[in-house]
Structure formats: structure tokens, C-alpha cells
N, C-alpha and C positions, 0 to 999 in steps of 0.2 A: 437460091437460098430461100427457104420457106418464110412465110410471114411469122413474126413473133407476137404472141399474145401474153402479156404480163398480167397476173391477177394478184392483188394484195388487199389487205384490209383497207388501207388508205392509198390514195392516188396522188402523185405529185403533178397536179394540173397546172397548165401554163399560168403564169402570173402569181402563183402562190409561192411564198418563200419557203423552200424546203432545203435546209442546209445539209442534211444527211448525205453521206457518201453513197449510200445505197441508191438514192434517187439519181445521183450523177451516173452511176454505172448502168442502171436500167434504162435511163433515157438515151445513153450512148448506144446501147444494144438496139433499142427501138429505132434510133435514127439510122443505124447501119442497115437494118433489115426491113424497116417499115413495119408498122403494126398497130396494136391496140393495147391500151392499158385500162383494166377494168377493176372497180372496187367501190367501196362505200365513199361517199363524199365528205364525211366527217361532221355532218350536221344532223340535228335531230329534227325529223320531219313531224309536222303537226297531224297530218292525215295518215293514210295507209302507207306502208313501206312498199318499195318496188318501183317508184317512178324513176325514169332514167334521164340523165342530162348528158349531152354530148358536146364536145368541142374538138377542133382539129388544130394541129400545129405541124405544118409541113406534111410529112408522110405518117405522122402519128395521130391516131384517134384516141381521145380520152373519153371514156364512158363511166360515169359515176351513178350510184344508186342511192335512193333515199332509204333511210331506216327510221322508223318511229321509236318512241321511248320504250314501248313494251319489247320490241324486238332487240333494241340495243341493250337493254338491261339484261335480257336473257342470254344473248349471244356474246356481246363484247364485255360489258361490266360483270356479267354472270359467269357463264361457263368458261370462256376464254381466260378471263383474268382472275377469277376466284377459284377455279378448279384446275385448269391446265397450267396456268403460270406457276402456282406453287408446286404442283406435281413435277413439272419439268425442271424446277429449280431445287428438287430434292427436299421439299418442305411438306411432308405428308400432314404435319400438325396443322397446317393452314388451309388444307384442301376443303372446299365446300362440296359436300356430297349430294346436294339437292338435285333430284332427278328432273324436276321441271326445267331447270336451267339447261341441262343437257339436251332436252327435247327442243328448247328454244334455239340452241346452237345449231342443231341439225336442221331445224326449220329455216333458219336464215341461210345456212349453206345451200339448202335446196332451192331457195329463192335466187341465190347467186347463180346456181346451175341453170335454173329456168330462164333467167335473163340472158346469160352468157351463151348457152348452147346454140340458139338461132344465129348468132353472129359468127360462129366458128366455121372454118373451111376444112376440107378433108386433109389438106397438106399443111395446116398450121402447126407450129410448135408452141405449146402452151407451157408457161413457167409460173407455177403457183408458189406463193410465199407464206410461210410461217404458220404457227399453231392455230391461228384463227380459222384456217381453211383446210385443215387436215383431210376431211372427207370429200372435198370438192371433186377430185378426179373420179372417185367412185360414183358420185352422183351424175357427173357428166357422161360416164360410160353407160349408166342406166338410161340416159337420154340419147344413146346411139352415137356418141362421139368416139371416133376411133383414132384420132391423130396422136402424135407424140405428146405426152404430158409429163413434165418434171415437177418436183417439189423440192424446196430448200427450207430446212428448219434453222432459223437464226438463233434459237435459244438451245440450251443443252438437252441432250437425250438422257433421261435418268436410267439407272440400272433396272434390269428386268423385274426384280422383286418389288421395286417401288411402283412400277407401271401396273403390275398385276394386282396391286392393292386397291386400284380404282375399280369400283363396281362396274361390271359389264365392259371391261377394258378392251376385250377382243373386238367388240362391235365398232369401236372407234379406231383402234390402231390397225385392224386388219384392212381398213379402207386404204392404207398406204400401199397395199398390194396392187392397186389400180394404176399406180404410176409406172413409168418406164425407168425413171431414175429418181432416187431419193438422196438428196445432198445434205450433208452435215458440216459443221464447222471444223471438227477434229476427228482423227482416227478413233480416239476414245469413244466419241459419240456413235461412230459407225459400229464399233465393236459391241457397244451396249445395245444398239438396235438389233444387231444380228443375234445376240444372246436372247433377246426377247422373242425374236422370230423362232428360234430353236426351242426355247423352253416353254413358251406360253402361246406362241402365235401359230402353231401348227404348220410352219413352213420348213423347208429343207435348204441347207446351205450348200452351194455348189462350188465355193472357192472364189477367191479374188473379188469378193463383194457381191457376187451374183447369187441370187436365191430364187427358190421356187415356191410360190404360194400354194396353199392346200389344193386349189383347183387346177394346178399345173402351169399357171401363168408365171413367166420369168421376168425378173426386174433386177436392177443393180442398185447397190448402196455404196456411196463413196464420200470422201472428205474433200471439201472445197473451202479452205479457210478464207473468209472474206477480207479484202484489203480496204485501203483508203486511197484517196486521190493525193498521193504522197507529195508530188511536186507542187501542187496547188497549195497544200497546207504549209509547206515550207516557205513559199512566196508570201502567202497570206500572213504568216507569223512575223516575217521580217518587216513587212509593210506596217503591221499593227503596232510596232514599237513607237510610232509617231502618234497613235491615237491618244486622245486626252485621258480616257479611262485607264489605259495602260500606264501612261506617264504618272497619273495620280496614284496608282497602286504602288509603283516603284518608289515614288517620292515618300509615300507613307511608311515604307519599311525602314527608313533611316539606316541604310547600309546593312540591314539584317538580311539573312538568306530567307527565301520564300519556299515553303512546301505547299503544293496545291493538290486538291482533290476536286473533281467535277463529276457528279453523279446525279441521275434522276433520284428523287426521294423514294427509294424502294428497299424493301427488307432484304432482297437478294444482294445488295451492294455492300453489306457488311459495315455500315457507317457507325453503329454503336461500338463494334469491336475496333474499328479504326480510331475512333476517338479515345477509347481506353488504351489502345496501343501507343497513341501519341502521349497520353498522360504517363504511361509507363516509361516512355522515352525521357520525359522531363524528370522523372524520379531516378532513373538509372544512369543518366548522363548529366550530372549537375555541372560538369565542366563546360557544357554547351548552353547552359541556362542563359536566356536572353539573346541568343545569337540567331534564332530561327523563328519565323512566324508561320503558322499553318492556316491557310485559307481554304475552307471547304464550301464550295458552291453546290447547292442541292435544290434545284427548282422543284416545287411541289408538283407531284403527279397523282392522279386518282384521289384527289383530296376528299371525295365523298365516301371513300372506303375506310371503315373504322381502323383497319390495321395500319393504314398509312397516316391517319390522324394520330394514332398512338405512337407511331415511330417518330413523327415530328416532335411531339411532346417530350419523348424520351431523349432525343438529341439535344433539345433546348436545355433540358435538365443537366445532361452530362457536360455540355459546353459551359454552362454556368458554374458547375462544380469545378471544372478544370481551371477556368479563368479565376475563380475565387481563390483557389489554392496556390496558383503559380504566377499570376499577373503582377507586374510592377507598375508604378504610376505612369511610366512612359512606354510600357510594353504589354500588349494583350497577346498571349501565346496562340489562342485559337480564335479565328474569325469565322463565324458560321453564317452563311448568307443563303436565303431561299429565293433570291432574285434570279431572273433570266438575263443572260447577256447574249449579244449576237455572236455567231460562230467566229467571225473575224476577230472580235475582241478577245474571245477565249484563247485563240491561238497566240495572241500577244501575252496573255497571262501565263500560258504554258511556257513560252520562251523565257519569261522572266523568272521562272521557278527553278531553283537548284535541285529540288526534289519533287518528283511526281508520285503521288500516292494512289495506286489503283489496286484495291484489296477486296474485291467482291467475295462473298461466300460461295458464289457459283455464278458463272457467266458463260454464255455460248462462245463469245469472242472477247468483247470489250474493245471498242474502237478508240476510246479515250487514251488507252495505253499507247496505241499506234500513233495517234495524233500528237500526243505529248512528245514522243521521240521525233517525229517529223518536224515539229515546230522549233526544235532546239537550234541554238547558235553553233555552227560547226566548230568554231574556235574555242567555245567555252560551254559545252553542253551540260545539261543537268543529268541527274541519275533517276531512273525509273525503279520504284519499289512496287513489285507486281505479285499478285496472288497466284499461287500454284493452281488454284481452282478456276482460273479464267482461261478460256481457250487460247488467248494471246500468249500465255506462258509456253505453249508448245513451240512458238516461233521466236519469241523474244527472249532467248536463253541467256543473253548478256545482261538482262535486268537483274536486280537483286530480288530473287524469288523467295516468297514468304508464305507460310500457312497463316491465313488471316485470324484464325482462332488462337495462335501462339503469340500472346501479347509481348512477351520478352523478345521473341524473334522479330516482330514488327518494330519494336522500340530500337533494337540494335541495328536493324537495317536502315532506319531513318538516320541514326548517328553515323553509320558508315557512309551513307549517301552524301551526307552534309560535309564530310571531311575527306572524300576520295580525291586523290590528286588529279590534276588536269590531264596528264598523259593517259591515266587509266580511264578517265571519263571519256576522253576522245576515242580511245580504242574500243570501248564498249558501245559507244554511240554509233561509230562508223559501221560496225558489224550489223547492228540492228537496222540502220538506215539503208544499208545495201540490200538487206532482205526486203524492206518495205518498198524500195524502189522497184525491185523485180516483181514482187507479189502485190501489185497495187489493185485497185478496184477493177480496172479494165482487164487485167490478167485473170482475175477471179471470174468475171462473167464470161470471158472468152473460153476459159477452161471448162466451165460448167456447160455452156451451150454446145461446145464440141462433143462433150461426153454425152449429152442428151441426143444430139444428132446421130451419134454412133450407137445409141442404145437399141 
């Protein structure tokens, strides 16, 4: 079995608390095969970019690279998050078309390639992650690297006409042809990528996800829906019920039901629409007035970006409006919290909630949806209200699926979830939980790496 080299924007170095399921899956793969994890160290360097830091943990070598403010602003805060992020989430209205940021993104990717190439062996398997590093394989090939290289896009792939609206789109997206396997979250994403290749990318489709690049190079595109550590989250949620924070939350409800949303503060998550959908629920279902409290946890992310500051201000305004119009002296319908909680505590919150609200406007997968299901009490599970536009909707068909823009539909789904009988809740939950157990994070990385080895 060849050595595995994982490359991602951030690295889960030993001793750093990284609760994400992705880190769990990648570390398991690295332990199995031995290998190297390479990426940015998450800190802003004062001097020049490019200094490397190494540490070992058993058979895994962690190598991180310094980036200074100039490079970070162009590559990460700039092109990755102000151009690619909105484009990949179907938001052309928010795309920053500044050419200088695009040049900075390529410059930092070239620096990644310069530092990584000398560490690679001929028989390595390289697995590159996400939109921050799209051109990296192409840059490694230019430096003489011939080993197997795979890519996985964690966010959605937009339709071909949206991609071609980005100036000089072919220069970036044609670099995907340098990979042996390009992985996506859903078959819809694969189909949209193949449409781009056929319509604007100059490539030829050969069937069964195989395609031929303009120069004759062949590669494969396929769907690998990412999973969670299902059993760990189930155990964690059960244990979390004794945590003080979880007991305090349950006590504060005074026997009312809890609806919960947990999202990074980001415009792709559809939080203003969700708040308005909840307000519509209060208006359309007066018979349920006072029976349910909605807790929205939204830790601030990218607070220095104006769009995110505006979003936070907008949510505070809508929350105030809803509570002003519907609250009672002993009941606040919407609790809006920007605070961070530990992952273990969150799983206890999920288990306490009769309704899980996951209604992004667009999401590659959305692991909160899966974690909410895994955290439930098997004897008395809650009900998931899930956006049709999240990748998770392709798998969790027993959730109450909604269009996040359809406020009446969201309102009625909340009302249905809050009143669904226990036998129906158990039946829906068991079907979803069986799928999550079979398609967990380890199944995902094994499937992907097997496909890459076979490419």
C-alpha cells in the first residue's frame, strides 16, 4: 500500500483540538497507511511566507507552512473566500472579480507546490482537499510529480453557466484535469462538473464519469458523499445529557419543545430566511403558540468581511422583531446566540431538540444534519427539517424536506415536526440512522481511496 499524502488548507496537528469529522477520517487513513499531512498552520507570520514546521506522531508526519498577511489576504481571505466561495454557492452577486486576488491565490498555490514537491515519492498517493487548492495538482505536475493525485471538493459545484461567468474561468477549472480522480459530494455536483467540461472546458465525456481533457489525458469524476463518525456522536450525545450546560438548557425550556439550528454565520446557510420561516410558523400555527422555543447558535466567522458583519446585523434585527411581536413575559420564542460551544455539548443540545432546523440556501453536504440524526434518543427521536438544496437531502430522504425560500413550507414543516407521533418519528429516524451507520466517515475515505488507487 502506497504512502498517503493529505494536503488541505488547514492541518489537524497533534495537540490541537479539531472536532470535525473530516480530521477524524483523514487521521484514520494516515494511521492505516502511514504518511504526511501538509498545509497552512493557521497563523499569520510576521516575516516572509514559506517557513516550514514539522512534527511527528507515530507514522504520520505533519508539515505546516507559514503565510504572511499579504499572502493570506490574497489567497484565503481574498480569492478563496470572496471569489470562489460565493461562486461555488451560486451567489454571482457576491463574487469579487479583482484580478490581483486571483494572482495571489495562484502564487500561494505555487508556494504550496514548491514546498511539497521535494517531499513526494514516485509511488505516493496524494489527496488534495477543497476549493483553496484547486490548481495544486497542475502545479505539482509542472514540477515533475507523476504519482496518483486525487481531489475532493467539499462545497457544491455550480452549474456550467455560473462557472463560465467568472473571468478567465478556464485557466482555473482546467487545472482539475491534472488529477486522476475528482470527487464531489453528490451526483448532481458530478453532473454539473461534466456539463462544464463538455460545454466550456474543451473536454470529452467517455461515460461512467470518465472524461478526456483537451490534451488527451483521462481522469474520472465521481460522487463520494462524506459521512460522520456516527457511533461516536451517538455515544457523545447520550453522555452529554449529564453536562451542566445541557441540563441548564433543558431546565430553561419549562417543558416546552426545543427547535435547534447550529450554523456558522455565513450567507450560504439561509439564516434570515429561516428566521422568517419561523416567524411564519408562529403566524400560521397559533394553536402551537408558546409550545416551542427555537435556539439558533451561529458562531461568528470571517468577522472582518463586510458581508458577514451585515448578515449579523440583519439577524439581530429580525430576531428582535420576532420576539417583540410574539414573546410572552415567560416565553421568548427565538433565542439567537453567537457563542461557541464544545462539540460534545452541541451533541447534547441536538439530543434535547424535538426539531432540527437545517435549511441552507446551498450546501455541499451539511454534517450538522447528519449529526442531529445521530445524536437522537432512539426511543424518542426528534425530527429533522432539511433543505432540498443541501447535499445531505440526497441521503436523508426521511427528513421533512423543504425549499428554504418557501417560508410557508418551512413554517408548516416545523409545525408537522413538532406534532409528529412517536411511532412515525422512530420509523423515520431508524431509516436515516441505518444509512448513517453504513455510510460513516470511514466508509467515505475508504471508498474514495479505493477509487483513487484504481484510477
